[in-house]
Chimera marker file (.cmm) of the C-alpha trace (Angstrom):
<marker_set name="trace">
<marker id="1" x="44.444" y="-9.854" z="-26.552" r="1" g="1" b="0" radius="0.5"/>
<marker id="2" x="41.468" y="-7.636" z="-27.340" r="1" g="1" b="0" radius="0.5"/>
<marker id="3" x="39.103" y="-10.530" z="-27.962" r="1" g="1" b="0" radius="0.5"/>
<marker id="4" x="39.042" y="-11.867" z="-24.348" r="1" g="1" b="0" radius="0.5"/>
<marker id="5" x="38.349" y="-8.356" z="-23.004" r="1" g="1" b="0" radius="0.5"/>
<marker id="6" x="35.431" y="-7.892" z="-25.430" r="1" g="1" b="0" radius="0.5"/>
<marker id="7" x="34.017" y="-11.281" z="-24.450" r="1" g="1" b="0" radius="0.5"/>
<marker id="8" x="34.356" y="-10.421" z="-20.754" r="1" g="1" b="0" radius="0.5"/>
<marker id="9" x="32.508" y="-7.119" z="-21.246" r="1" g="1" b="0" radius="0.5"/>
<marker id="10" x="29.764" y="-8.793" z="-23.275" r="1" g="1" b="0" radius="0.5"/>
<marker id="11" x="29.357" y="-11.462" z="-20.591" r="1" g="1" b="0" radius="0.5"/>
<marker id="12" x="29.223" y="-8.842" z="-17.828" r="1" g="1" b="0" radius="0.5"/>
<marker id="13" x="26.592" y="-6.833" z="-19.723" r="1" g="1" b="0" radius="0.5"/>
<marker id="14" x="24.498" y="-9.963" z="-20.289" r="1" g="1" b="0" radius="0.5"/>
<marker id="15" x="24.659" y="-10.890" z="-16.602" r="1" g="1" b="0" radius="0.5"/>
<marker id="16" x="23.563" y="-7.380" z="-15.612" r="1" g="1" b="0" radius="0.5"/>
<marker id="17" x="20.591" y="-7.535" z="-17.988" r="1" g="1" b="0" radius="0.5"/>
<marker id="18" x="19.539" y="-10.949" z="-16.644" r="1" g="1" b="0" radius="0.5"/>
<marker id="19" x="19.837" y="-9.712" z="-13.047" r="1" g="1" b="0" radius="0.5"/>
<marker id="20" x="17.774" y="-6.607" z="-13.836" r="1" g="1" b="0" radius="0.5"/>
<marker id="21" x="15.060" y="-8.698" z="-15.513" r="1" g="1" b="0" radius="0.5"/>
<marker id="22" x="14.884" y="-11.041" z="-12.516" r="1" g="1" b="0" radius="0.5"/>
<marker id="23" x="14.683" y="-8.112" z="-10.114" r="1" g="1" b="0" radius="0.5"/>
<marker id="24" x="11.776" y="-6.657" z="-12.105" r="1" g="1" b="0" radius="0.5"/>
<marker id="25" x="9.938" y="-9.995" z="-12.044" r="1" g="1" b="0" radius="0.5"/>
<marker id="26" x="10.515" y="-10.376" z="-8.310" r="1" g="1" b="0" radius="0.5"/>
<marker id="27" x="9.288" y="-6.843" z="-7.557" r="1" g="1" b="0" radius="0.5"/>
<marker id="28" x="5.987" y="-7.470" z="-9.352" r="1" g="1" b="0" radius="0.5"/>
<marker id="29" x="5.486" y="-10.745" z="-7.473" r="1" g="1" b="0" radius="0.5"/>
<marker id="30" x="6.219" y="-9.018" z="-4.178" r="1" g="1" b="0" radius="0.5"/>
<marker id="31" x="3.469" y="-6.431" z="-4.663" r="1" g="1" b="0" radius="0.5"/>
<marker id="32" x="5.571" y="-3.510" z="-5.829" r="1" g="1" b="0" radius="0.5"/>
<marker id="33" x="3.259" y="-1.053" z="-7.464" r="1" g="1" b="0" radius="0.5"/>
<marker id="34" x="3.616" y="0.073" z="-11.058" r="1" g="1" b="0" radius="0.5"/>
<marker id="35" x="2.342" y="3.591" z="-11.775" r="1" g="1" b="0" radius="0.5"/>
<marker id="36" x="-0.185" y="3.863" z="-14.604" r="1" g="1" b="0" radius="0.5"/>
<marker id="37" x="-1.849" y="6.612" z="-16.601" r="1" g="1" b="0" radius="0.5"/>
<marker id="38" x="-5.642" y="6.767" z="-16.355" r="1" g="1" b="0" radius="0.5"/>
<marker id="39" x="-5.870" y="5.619" z="-19.986" r="1" g="1" b="0" radius="0.5"/>
<marker id="40" x="-4.041" y="2.380" z="-19.036" r="1" g="1" b="0" radius="0.5"/>
<marker id="41" x="-6.592" y="1.423" z="-16.373" r="1" g="1" b="0" radius="0.5"/>
<marker id="42" x="-9.309" y="-1.023" z="-17.536" r="1" g="1" b="0" radius="0.5"/>
<marker id="43" x="-12.760" y="0.531" z="-18.038" r="1" g="1" b="0" radius="0.5"/>
<marker id="44" x="-14.486" y="-1.766" z="-15.476" r="1" g="1" b="0" radius="0.5"/>
<marker id="45" x="-12.076" y="-0.494" z="-12.788" r="1" g="1" b="0" radius="0.5"/>
<marker id="46" x="-12.757" y="3.173" z="-13.560" r="1" g="1" b="0" radius="0.5"/>
<marker id="47" x="-16.510" y="2.542" z="-13.901" r="1" g="1" b="0" radius="0.5"/>
<marker id="48" x="-16.676" y="0.915" z="-10.449" r="1" g="1" b="0" radius="0.5"/>
<marker id="49" x="-14.814" y="3.783" z="-8.803" r="1" g="1" b="0" radius="0.5"/>
<marker id="50" x="-16.847" y="6.469" z="-10.586" r="1" g="1" b="0" radius="0.5"/>
<marker id="51" x="-20.102" y="4.719" z="-9.676" r="1" g="1" b="0" radius="0.5"/>
<marker id="52" x="-19.176" y="4.541" z="-5.974" r="1" g="1" b="0" radius="0.5"/>
<marker id="53" x="-17.640" y="8.048" z="-5.865" r="1" g="1" b="0" radius="0.5"/>
<marker id="54" x="-19.333" y="10.050" z="-8.667" r="1" g="1" b="0" radius="0.5"/>
<marker id="55" x="-18.062" y="13.460" z="-7.496" r="1" g="1" b="0" radius="0.5"/>
<marker id="56" x="-14.529" y="12.363" z="-6.649" r="1" g="1" b="0" radius="0.5"/>
<marker id="57" x="-11.385" y="13.633" z="-8.316" r="1" g="1" b="0" radius="0.5"/>
<marker id="58" x="-9.268" y="10.698" z="-9.536" r="1" g="1" b="0" radius="0.5"/>
<marker id="59" x="-5.600" y="11.459" z="-8.822" r="1" g="1" b="0" radius="0.5"/>
<marker id="60" x="-3.270" y="8.438" z="-9.141" r="1" g="1" b="0" radius="0.5"/>
<marker id="61" x="-3.419" y="4.983" z="-10.664" r="1" g="1" b="0" radius="0.5"/>
<marker id="62" x="-1.365" y="1.877" z="-10.069" r="1" g="1" b="0" radius="0.5"/>
<marker id="63" x="-1.166" y="-1.834" z="-10.693" r="1" g="1" b="0" radius="0.5"/>
<marker id="64" x="0.336" y="-4.568" z="-8.539" r="1" g="1" b="0" radius="0.5"/>
<marker id="65" x="0.358" y="-8.312" z="-8.021" r="1" g="1" b="0" radius="0.5"/>
<marker id="66" x="-1.160" y="-9.431" z="-4.736" r="1" g="1" b="0" radius="0.5"/>
<marker id="67" x="-1.167" y="-13.145" z="-3.969" r="1" g="1" b="0" radius="0.5"/>
<marker id="68" x="-0.667" y="-13.850" z="-7.673" r="1" g="1" b="0" radius="0.5"/>
<marker id="69" x="-3.615" y="-11.691" z="-8.756" r="1" g="1" b="0" radius="0.5"/>
<marker id="70" x="-3.544" y="-8.367" z="-10.588" r="1" g="1" b="0" radius="0.5"/>
<marker id="71" x="-4.985" y="-5.505" z="-8.537" r="1" g="1" b="0" radius="0.5"/>
<marker id="72" x="-5.538" y="-1.915" z="-9.632" r="1" g="1" b="0" radius="0.5"/>
<marker id="73" x="-5.260" y="0.942" z="-7.161" r="1" g="1" b="0" radius="0.5"/>
<marker id="74" x="-7.024" y="4.249" z="-7.670" r="1" g="1" b="0" radius="0.5"/>
<marker id="75" x="-6.282" y="7.181" z="-5.378" r="1" g="1" b="0" radius="0.5"/>
<marker id="76" x="-8.879" y="9.926" z="-5.209" r="1" g="1" b="0" radius="0.5"/>
<marker id="77" x="-10.216" y="12.808" z="-3.214" r="1" g="1" b="0" radius="0.5"/>
<marker id="78" x="-13.886" y="13.002" z="-2.331" r="1" g="1" b="0" radius="0.5"/>
<marker id="79" x="-14.676" y="16.212" z="-0.516" r="1" g="1" b="0" radius="0.5"/>
<marker id="80" x="-11.964" y="16.413" z="2.147" r="1" g="1" b="0" radius="0.5"/>
<marker id="81" x="-11.348" y="12.648" z="2.171" r="1" g="1" b="0" radius="0.5"/>
<marker id="82" x="-8.258" y="11.048" z="0.645" r="1" g="1" b="0" radius="0.5"/>
<marker id="83" x="-9.188" y="7.508" z="-0.418" r="1" g="1" b="0" radius="0.5"/>
<marker id="84" x="-7.227" y="4.654" z="-1.948" r="1" g="1" b="0" radius="0.5"/>
<marker id="85" x="-9.299" y="1.928" z="-3.597" r="1" g="1" b="0" radius="0.5"/>
<marker id="86" x="-8.127" y="-1.545" z="-4.641" r="1" g="1" b="0" radius="0.5"/>
<marker id="87" x="-10.159" y="-2.935" z="-7.540" r="1" g="1" b="0" radius="0.5"/>
<marker id="88" x="-10.066" y="-6.222" z="-9.439" r="1" g="1" b="0" radius="0.5"/>
<marker id="89" x="-9.641" y="-6.056" z="-13.243" r="1" g="1" b="0" radius="0.5"/>
<marker id="90" x="-13.351" y="-6.972" z="-13.512" r="1" g="1" b="0" radius="0.5"/>
<marker id="91" x="-14.383" y="-3.915" z="-11.457" r="1" g="1" b="0" radius="0.5"/>
<marker id="92" x="-15.010" y="-5.449" z="-8.014" r="1" g="1" b="0" radius="0.5"/>
<marker id="93" x="-14.038" y="-3.085" z="-5.209" r="1" g="1" b="0" radius="0.5"/>
<marker id="94" x="-11.784" y="-5.102" z="-2.911" r="1" g="1" b="0" radius="0.5"/>
<marker id="95" x="-10.708" y="-2.514" z="-0.343" r="1" g="1" b="0" radius="0.5"/>
<marker id="96" x="-11.237" y="1.144" z="0.475" r="1" g="1" b="0" radius="0.5"/>
<marker id="97" x="-8.703" y="2.942" z="2.650" r="1" g="1" b="0" radius="0.5"/>
<marker id="98" x="-9.737" y="6.381" z="3.861" r="1" g="1" b="0" radius="0.5"/>
<marker id="99" x="-7.049" y="8.499" z="5.491" r="1" g="1" b="0" radius="0.5"/>
<marker id="100" x="-8.090" y="9.895" z="8.853" r="1" g="1" b="0" radius="0.5"/>
<marker id="101" x="-6.460" y="12.083" z="11.450" r="1" g="1" b="0" radius="0.5"/>
<marker id="102" x="-4.804" y="10.016" z="14.211" r="1" g="1" b="0" radius="0.5"/>
<marker id="103" x="-6.708" y="12.203" z="16.712" r="1" g="1" b="0" radius="0.5"/>
<marker id="104" x="-10.010" y="10.838" z="15.348" r="1" g="1" b="0" radius="0.5"/>
<marker id="105" x="-9.147" y="7.172" z="15.907" r="1" g="1" b="0" radius="0.5"/>
<marker id="106" x="-11.841" y="5.500" z="18.028" r="1" g="1" b="0" radius="0.5"/>
<marker id="107" x="-11.104" y="5.015" z="21.741" r="1" g="1" b="0" radius="0.5"/>
<marker id="108" x="-10.740" y="1.197" z="21.475" r="1" g="1" b="0" radius="0.5"/>
<marker id="109" x="-8.035" y="1.624" z="18.825" r="1" g="1" b="0" radius="0.5"/>
<marker id="110" x="-6.094" y="4.190" z="20.858" r="1" g="1" b="0" radius="0.5"/>
<marker id="111" x="-6.423" y="2.065" z="24.005" r="1" g="1" b="0" radius="0.5"/>
<marker id="112" x="-5.189" y="-1.059" z="22.201" r="1" g="1" b="0" radius="0.5"/>
<marker id="113" x="-2.109" y="0.760" z="20.929" r="1" g="1" b="0" radius="0.5"/>
<marker id="114" x="-1.355" y="2.092" z="24.428" r="1" g="1" b="0" radius="0.5"/>
<marker id="115" x="-1.720" y="-1.418" z="25.876" r="1" g="1" b="0" radius="0.5"/>
<marker id="116" x="0.607" y="-2.912" z="23.252" r="1" g="1" b="0" radius="0.5"/>
<marker id="117" x="4.339" y="-2.785" z="22.699" r="1" g="1" b="0" radius="0.5"/>
<marker id="118" x="3.674" y="0.375" z="20.644" r="1" g="1" b="0" radius="0.5"/>
<marker id="119" x="2.769" y="2.405" z="23.755" r="1" g="1" b="0" radius="0.5"/>
<marker id="120" x="4.148" y="5.913" z="23.406" r="1" g="1" b="0" radius="0.5"/>
<marker id="121" x="5.027" y="5.514" z="19.728" r="1" g="1" b="0" radius="0.5"/>
<marker id="122" x="4.145" y="8.328" z="17.324" r="1" g="1" b="0" radius="0.5"/>
<marker id="123" x="1.272" y="7.657" z="14.892" r="1" g="1" b="0" radius="0.5"/>
<marker id="124" x="2.449" y="8.838" z="11.482" r="1" g="1" b="0" radius="0.5"/>
<marker id="125" x="-0.601" y="7.776" z="9.489" r="1" g="1" b="0" radius="0.5"/>
<marker id="126" x="-4.059" y="6.352" z="10.170" r="1" g="1" b="0" radius="0.5"/>
<marker id="127" x="-6.592" y="4.844" z="7.780" r="1" g="1" b="0" radius="0.5"/>
<marker id="128" x="-10.062" y="3.398" z="8.072" r="1" g="1" b="0" radius="0.5"/>
<marker id="129" x="-10.301" y="0.259" z="5.914" r="1" g="1" b="0" radius="0.5"/>
<marker id="130" x="-13.365" y="-1.528" z="4.526" r="1" g="1" b="0" radius="0.5"/>
<marker id="131" x="-13.063" y="-4.746" z="2.505" r="1" g="1" b="0" radius="0.5"/>
<marker id="132" x="-15.473" y="-5.867" z="-0.228" r="1" g="1" b="0" radius="0.5"/>
<marker id="133" x="-17.773" y="-2.887" z="0.509" r="1" g="1" b="0" radius="0.5"/>
<marker id="134" x="-18.936" y="-4.592" z="3.732" r="1" g="1" b="0" radius="0.5"/>
<marker id="135" x="-19.138" y="-2.212" z="6.690" r="1" g="1" b="0" radius="0.5"/>
<marker id="136" x="-18.741" y="-5.131" z="9.123" r="1" g="1" b="0" radius="0.5"/>
<marker id="137" x="-15.154" y="-5.605" z="7.883" r="1" g="1" b="0" radius="0.5"/>
<marker id="138" x="-14.170" y="-2.176" z="9.241" r="1" g="1" b="0" radius="0.5"/>
<marker id="139" x="-10.563" y="-2.126" z="10.436" r="1" g="1" b="0" radius="0.5"/>
<marker id="140" x="-7.876" y="0.466" z="11.070" r="1" g="1" b="0" radius="0.5"/>
<marker id="141" x="-4.340" y="0.610" z="9.712" r="1" g="1" b="0" radius="0.5"/>
<marker id="142" x="-1.873" y="2.813" z="11.523" r="1" g="1" b="0" radius="0.5"/>
<marker id="143" x="1.775" y="3.458" z="10.836" r="1" g="1" b="0" radius="0.5"/>
<marker id="144" x="3.613" y="3.935" z="14.118" r="1" g="1" b="0" radius="0.5"/>
<marker id="145" x="7.190" y="5.005" z="14.712" r="1" g="1" b="0" radius="0.5"/>
<marker id="146" x="9.281" y="4.625" z="17.842" r="1" g="1" b="0" radius="0.5"/>
<marker id="147" x="10.552" y="7.727" z="19.536" r="1" g="1" b="0" radius="0.5"/>
<marker id="148" x="14.022" y="6.258" z="20.097" r="1" g="1" b="0" radius="0.5"/>
<marker id="149" x="16.730" y="8.502" z="18.730" r="1" g="1" b="0" radius="0.5"/>
<marker id="150" x="19.309" y="5.873" z="17.861" r="1" g="1" b="0" radius="0.5"/>
<marker id="151" x="17.280" y="3.017" z="16.415" r="1" g="1" b="0" radius="0.5"/>
<marker id="152" x="14.099" y="4.294" z="14.816" r="1" g="1" b="0" radius="0.5"/>
<marker id="153" x="11.566" y="1.516" z="14.255" r="1" g="1" b="0" radius="0.5"/>
<marker id="154" x="8.441" y="1.771" z="12.127" r="1" g="1" b="0" radius="0.5"/>
<marker id="155" x="5.510" y="-0.651" z="11.871" r="1" g="1" b="0" radius="0.5"/>
<marker id="156" x="2.206" y="-0.835" z="10.079" r="1" g="1" b="0" radius="0.5"/>
<marker id="157" x="-0.323" y="-2.152" z="12.583" r="1" g="1" b="0" radius="0.5"/>
<marker id="158" x="-3.783" y="-3.407" z="11.597" r="1" g="1" b="0" radius="0.5"/>
<marker id="159" x="-6.520" y="-3.464" z="14.238" r="1" g="1" b="0" radius="0.5"/>
<marker id="160" x="-10.090" y="-4.695" z="14.012" r="1" g="1" b="0" radius="0.5"/>
<marker id="161" x="-12.946" y="-2.415" z="15.058" r="1" g="1" b="0" radius="0.5"/>
<marker id="162" x="-12.660" y="-3.628" z="18.671" r="1" g="1" b="0" radius="0.5"/>
<marker id="163" x="-8.955" y="-2.801" z="18.892" r="1" g="1" b="0" radius="0.5"/>
<marker id="164" x="-7.532" y="-6.309" z="18.521" r="1" g="1" b="0" radius="0.5"/>
<marker id="165" x="-4.205" y="-6.205" z="16.674" r="1" g="1" b="0" radius="0.5"/>
<marker id="166" x="-4.545" y="-8.550" z="13.698" r="1" g="1" b="0" radius="0.5"/>
<marker id="167" x="-1.301" y="-7.778" z="11.872" r="1" g="1" b="0" radius="0.5"/>
<marker id="168" x="2.049" y="-6.093" z="12.435" r="1" g="1" b="0" radius="0.5"/>
<marker id="169" x="4.452" y="-5.442" z="9.596" r="1" g="1" b="0" radius="0.5"/>
<marker id="170" x="7.878" y="-3.890" z="10.042" r="1" g="1" b="0" radius="0.5"/>
<marker id="171" x="8.654" y="-1.010" z="7.711" r="1" g="1" b="0" radius="0.5"/>
<marker id="172" x="11.919" y="0.662" z="6.889" r="1" g="1" b="0" radius="0.5"/>
<marker id="173" x="12.306" y="3.879" z="8.848" r="1" g="1" b="0" radius="0.5"/>
<marker id="174" x="12.842" y="5.599" z="5.497" r="1" g="1" b="0" radius="0.5"/>
<marker id="175" x="9.570" y="4.300" z="3.964" r="1" g="1" b="0" radius="0.5"/>
<marker id="176" x="7.031" y="6.962" z="3.162" r="1" g="1" b="0" radius="0.5"/>
<marker id="177" x="4.076" y="6.861" z="5.469" r="1" g="1" b="0" radius="0.5"/>
<link id1="1" id2="2" r="1" g="1" b="0" radius="0.2"/>
<link id1="2" id2="3" r="1" g="1" b="0" radius="0.2"/>
<link id1="3" id2="4" r="1" g="1" b="0" radius="0.2"/>
<link id1="4" id2="5" r="1" g="1" b="0" radius="0.2"/>
<link id1="5" id2="6" r="1" g="1" b="0" radius="0.2"/>
<link id1="6" id2="7" r="1" g="1" b="0" radius="0.2"/>
<link id1="7" id2="8" r="1" g="1" b="0" radius="0.2"/>
<link id1="8" id2="9" r="1" g="1" b="0" radius="0.2"/>
<link id1="9" id2="10" r="1" g="1" b="0" radius="0.2"/>
<link id1="10" id2="11" r="1" g="1" b="0" radius="0.2"/>
<link id1="11" id2="12" r="1" g="1" b="0" radius="0.2"/>
<link id1="12" id2="13" r="1" g="1" b="0" radius="0.2"/>
<link id1="13" id2="14" r="1" g="1" b="0" radius="0.2"/>
<link id1="14" id2="15" r="1" g="1" b="0" radius="0.2"/>
<link id1="15" id2="16" r="1" g="1" b="0" radius="0.2"/>
<link id1="16" id2="17" r="1" g="1" b="0" radius="0.2"/>
<link id1="17" id2="18" r="1" g="1" b="0" radius="0.2"/>
<link id1="18" id2="19" r="1" g="1" b="0" radius="0.2"/>
<link id1="19" id2="20" r="1" g="1" b="0" radius="0.2"/>
<link id1="20" id2="21" r="1" g="1" b="0" radius="0.2"/>
<link id1="21" id2="22" r="1" g="1" b="0" radius="0.2"/>
<link id1="22" id2="23" r="1" g="1" b="0" radius="0.2"/>
<link id1="23" id2="24" r="1" g="1" b="0" radius="0.2"/>
<link id1="24" id2="25" r="1" g="1" b="0" radius="0.2"/>
<link id1="25" id2="26" r="1" g="1" b="0" radius="0.2"/>
<link id1="26" id2="27" r="1" g="1" b="0" radius="0.2"/>
<link id1="27" id2="28" r="1" g="1" b="0" radius="0.2"/>
<link id1="28" id2="29" r="1" g="1" b="0" radius="0.2"/>
<link id1="29" id2="30" r="1" g="1" b="0" radius="0.2"/>
<link id1="30" id2="31" r="1" g="1" b="0" radius="0.2"/>
<link id1="31" id2="32" r="1" g="1" b="0" radius="0.2"/>
<link id1="32" id2="33" r="1" g="1" b="0" radius="0.2"/>
<link id1="33" id2="34" r="1" g="1" b="0" radius="0.2"/>
<link id1="34" id2="35" r="1" g="1" b="0" radius="0.2"/>
<link id1="35" id2="36" r="1" g="1" b="0" radius="0.2"/>
<link id1="36" id2="37" r="1" g="1" b="0" radius="0.2"/>
<link id1="37" id2="38" r="1" g="1" b="0" radius="0.2"/>
<link id1="38" id2="39" r="1" g="1" b="0" radius="0.2"/>
<link id1="39" id2="40" r="1" g="1" b="0" radius="0.2"/>
<link id1="40" id2="41" r="1" g="1" b="0" radius="0.2"/>
<link id1="41" id2="42" r="1" g="1" b="0" radius="0.2"/>
<link id1="42" id2="43" r="1" g="1" b="0" radius="0.2"/>
<link id1="43" id2="44" r="1" g="1" b="0" radius="0.2"/>
<link id1="44" id2="45" r="1" g="1" b="0" radius="0.2"/>
<link id1="45" id2="46" r="1" g="1" b="0" radius="0.2"/>
<link id1="46" id2="47" r="1" g="1" b="0" radius="0.2"/>
<link id1="47" id2="48" r="1" g="1" b="0" radius="0.2"/>
<link id1="48" id2="49" r="1" g="1" b="0" radius="0.2"/>
<link id1="49" id2="50" r="1" g="1" b="0" radius="0.2"/>
<link id1="50" id2="51" r="1" g="1" b="0" radius="0.2"/>
<link id1="51" id2="52" r="1" g="1" b="0" radius="0.2"/>
<link id1="52" id2="53" r="1" g="1" b="0" radius="0.2"/>
<link id1="53" id2="54" r="1" g="1" b="0" radius="0.2"/>
<link id1="54" id2="55" r="1" g="1" b="0" radius="0.2"/>
<link id1="55" id2="56" r="1" g="1" b="0" radius="0.2"/>
<link id1="56" id2="57" r="1" g="1" b="0" radius="0.2"/>
<link id1="57" id2="58" r="1" g="1" b="0" radius="0.2"/>
<link id1="58" id2="59" r="1" g="1" b="0" radius="0.2"/>
<link id1="59" id2="60" r="1" g="1" b="0" radius="0.2"/>
<link id1="60" id2="61" r="1" g="1" b="0" radius="0.2"/>
<link id1="61" id2="62" r="1" g="1" b="0" radius="0.2"/>
<link id1="62" id2="63" r="1" g="1" b="0" radius="0.2"/>
<link id1="63" id2="64" r="1" g="1" b="0" radius="0.2"/>
<link id1="64" id2="65" r="1" g="1" b="0" radius="0.2"/>
<link id1="65" id2="66" r="1" g="1" b="0" radius="0.2"/>
<link id1="66" id2="67" r="1" g="1" b="0" radius="0.2"/>
<link id1="67" id2="68" r="1" g="1" b="0" radius="0.2"/>
<link id1="68" id2="69" r="1" g="1" b="0" radius="0.2"/>
<link id1="69" id2="70" r="1" g="1" b="0" radius="0.2"/>
<link id1="70" id2="71" r="1" g="1" b="0" radius="0.2"/>
<link id1="71" id2="72" r="1" g="1" b="0" radius="0.2"/>
<link id1="72" id2="73" r="1" g="1" b="0" radius="0.2"/>
<link id1="73" id2="74" r="1" g="1" b="0" radius="0.2"/>
<link id1="74" id2="75" r="1" g="1" b="0" radius="0.2"/>
<link id1="75" id2="76" r="1" g="1" b="0" radius="0.2"/>
<link id1="76" id2="77" r="1" g="1" b="0" radius="0.2"/>
<link id1="77" id2="78" r="1" g="1" b="0" radius="0.2"/>
<link id1="78" id2="79" r="1" g="1" b="0" radius="0.2"/>
<link id1="79" id2="80" r="1" g="1" b="0" radius="0.2"/>
<link id1="80" id2="81" r="1" g="1" b="0" radius="0.2"/>
<link id1="81" id2="82" r="1" g="1" b="0" radius="0.2"/>
<link id1="82" id2="83" r="1" g="1" b="0" radius="0.2"/>
<link id1="83" id2="84" r="1" g="1" b="0" radius="0.2"/>
<link id1="84" id2="85" r="1" g="1" b="0" radius="0.2"/>
<link id1="85" id2="86" r="1" g="1" b="0" radius="0.2"/>
<link id1="86" id2="87" r="1" g="1" b="0" radius="0.2"/>
<link id1="87" id2="88" r="1" g="1" b="0" radius="0.2"/>
<link id1="88" id2="89" r="1" g="1" b="0" radius="0.2"/>
<link id1="89" id2="90" r="1" g="1" b="0" radius="0.2"/>
<link id1="90" id2="91" r="1" g="1" b="0" radius="0.2"/>
<link id1="91" id2="92" r="1" g="1" b="0" radius="0.2"/>
<link id1="92" id2="93" r="1" g="1" b="0" radius="0.2"/>
<link id1="93" id2="94" r="1" g="1" b="0" radius="0.2"/>
<link id1="94" id2="95" r="1" g="1" b="0" radius="0.2"/>
<link id1="95" id2="96" r="1" g="1" b="0" radius="0.2"/>
<link id1="96" id2="97" r="1" g="1" b="0" radius="0.2"/>
<link id1="97" id2="98" r="1" g="1" b="0" radius="0.2"/>
<link id1="98" id2="99" r="1" g="1" b="0" radius="0.2"/>
<link id1="99" id2="100" r="1" g="1" b="0" radius="0.2"/>
<link id1="100" id2="101" r="1" g="1" b="0" radius="0.2"/>
<link id1="101" id2="102" r="1" g="1" b="0" radius="0.2"/>
<link id1="102" id2="103" r="1" g="1" b="0" radius="0.2"/>
<link id1="103" id2="104" r="1" g="1" b="0" radius="0.2"/>
<link id1="104" id2="105" r="1" g="1" b="0" radius="0.2"/>
<link id1="105" id2="106" r="1" g="1" b="0" radius="0.2"/>
<link id1="106" id2="107" r="1" g="1" b="0" radius="0.2"/>
<link id1="107" id2="108" r="1" g="1" b="0" radius="0.2"/>
<link id1="108" id2="109" r="1" g="1" b="0" radius="0.2"/>
<link id1="109" id2="110" r="1" g="1" b="0" radius="0.2"/>
<link id1="110" id2="111" r="1" g="1" b="0" radius="0.2"/>
<link id1="111" id2="112" r="1" g="1" b="0" radius="0.2"/>
<link id1="112" id2="113" r="1" g="1" b="0" radius="0.2"/>
<link id1="113" id2="114" r="1" g="1" b="0" radius="0.2"/>
<link id1="114" id2="115" r="1" g="1" b="0" radius="0.2"/>
<link id1="115" id2="116" r="1" g="1" b="0" radius="0.2"/>
<link id1="116" id2="117" r="1" g="1" b="0" radius="0.2"/>
<link id1="117" id2="118" r="1" g="1" b="0" radius="0.2"/>
<link id1="118" id2="119" r="1" g="1" b="0" radius="0.2"/>
<link id1="119" id2="120" r="1" g="1" b="0" radius="0.2"/>
<link id1="120" id2="121" r="1" g="1" b="0" radius="0.2"/>
<link id1="121" id2="122" r="1" g="1" b="0" radius="0.2"/>
<link id1="122" id2="123" r="1" g="1" b="0" radius="0.2"/>
<link id1="123" id2="124" r="1" g="1" b="0" radius="0.2"/>
<link id1="124" id2="125" r="1" g="1" b="0" radius="0.2"/>
<link id1="125" id2="126" r="1" g="1" b="0" radius="0.2"/>
<link id1="126" id2="127" r="1" g="1" b="0" radius="0.2"/>
<link id1="127" id2="128" r="1" g="1" b="0" radius="0.2"/>
<link id1="128" id2="129" r="1" g="1" b="0" radius="0.2"/>
<link id1="129" id2="130" r="1" g="1" b="0" radius="0.2"/>
<link id1="130" id2="131" r="1" g="1" b="0" radius="0.2"/>
<link id1="131" id2="132" r="1" g="1" b="0" radius="0.2"/>
<link id1="132" id2="133" r="1" g="1" b="0" radius="0.2"/>
<link id1="133" id2="134" r="1" g="1" b="0" radius="0.2"/>
<link id1="134" id2="135" r="1" g="1" b="0" radius="0.2"/>
<link id1="135" id2="136" r="1" g="1" b="0" radius="0.2"/>
<link id1="136" id2="137" r="1" g="1" b="0" radius="0.2"/>
<link id1="137" id2="138" r="1" g="1" b="0" radius="0.2"/>
<link id1="138" id2="139" r="1" g="1" b="0" radius="0.2"/>
<link id1="139" id2="140" r="1" g="1" b="0" radius="0.2"/>
<link id1="140" id2="141" r="1" g="1" b="0" radius="0.2"/>
<link id1="141" id2="142" r="1" g="1" b="0" radius="0.2"/>
<link id1="142" id2="143" r="1" g="1" b="0" radius="0.2"/>
<link id1="143" id2="144" r="1" g="1" b="0" radius="0.2"/>
<link id1="144" id2="145" r="1" g="1" b="0" radius="0.2"/>
<link id1="145" id2="146" r="1" g="1" b="0" radius="0.2"/>
<link id1="146" id2="147" r="1" g="1" b="0" radius="0.2"/>
<link id1="147" id2="148" r="1" g="1" b="0" radius="0.2"/>
<link id1="148" id2="149" r="1" g="1" b="0" radius="0.2"/>
<link id1="149" id2="150" r="1" g="1" b="0" radius="0.2"/>
<link id1="150" id2="151" r="1" g="1" b="0" radius="0.2"/>
<link id1="151" id2="152" r="1" g="1" b="0" radius="0.2"/>
<link id1="152" id2="153" r="1" g="1" b="0" radius="0.2"/>
<link id1="153" id2="154" r="1" g="1" b="0" radius="0.2"/>
<link id1="154" id2="155" r="1" g="1" b="0" radius="0.2"/>
<link id1="155" id2="156" r="1" g="1" b="0" radius="0.2"/>
<link id1="156" id2="157" r="1" g="1" b="0" radius="0.2"/>
<link id1="157" id2="158" r="1" g="1" b="0" radius="0.2"/>
<link id1="158" id2="159" r="1" g="1" b="0" radius="0.2"/>
<link id1="159" id2="160" r="1" g="1" b="0" radius="0.2"/>
<link id1="160" id2="161" r="1" g="1" b="0" radius="0.2"/>
<link id1="161" id2="162" r="1" g="1" b="0" radius="0.2"/>
<link id1="162" id2="163" r="1" g="1" b="0" radius="0.2"/>
<link id1="163" id2="164" r="1" g="1" b="0" radius="0.2"/>
<link id1="164" id2="165" r="1" g="1" b="0" radius="0.2"/>
<link id1="165" id2="166" r="1" g="1" b="0" radius="0.2"/>
<link id1="166" id2="167" r="1" g="1" b="0" radius="0.2"/>
<link id1="167" id2="168" r="1" g="1" b="0" radius="0.2"/>
<link id1="168" id2="169" r="1" g="1" b="0" radius="0.2"/>
<link id1="169" id2="170" r="1" g="1" b="0" radius="0.2"/>
<link id1="170" id2="171" r="1" g="1" b="0" radius="0.2"/>
<link id1="171" id2="172" r="1" g="1" b="0" radius="0.2"/>
<link id1="172" id2="173" r="1" g="1" b="0" radius="0.2"/>
<link id1="173" id2="174" r="1" g="1" b="0" radius="0.2"/>
<link id1="174" id2="175" r="1" g="1" b="0" radius="0.2"/>
<link id1="175" id2="176" r="1" g="1" b="0" radius="0.2"/>
<link id1="176" id2="177" r="1" g="1" b="0" radius="0.2"/>
</marker_set>
């Protein structure tokens, strides 16, 4: 009588372990970030960031898979700026996101949001984004939240420098900005 119960428990434990392993694999593929210590970040990544921002204070480090490629993220402060930098393992700066006050968004960005379905929504977060260190790639990412009391909606909206919306991504209302 005891033997079948032990087998059932062993089988249940095995299934849980397999499910947990699959969930971990899926989260890495989906771009879920893994927190790292500075000592775990490859030297070319740190060198690239320190070269671009020599006086910055490095604060947080992460690693994620994006489109099947490993990307390292370094968060830093430079003066009053909070910056998040995506860097390839070889040390190529892929993206720089600088947090800005929503009040300082350029007029074309504010106008585009007011002319869109996000008119009247609260701006929770705004960032200026530059890809591959090319100023001409300047874009803005804003996290907007509806003001509805019953069904709160939250979106990350990406706009080009002229205010054209290039991407909208729904977020959970509980996601951190």
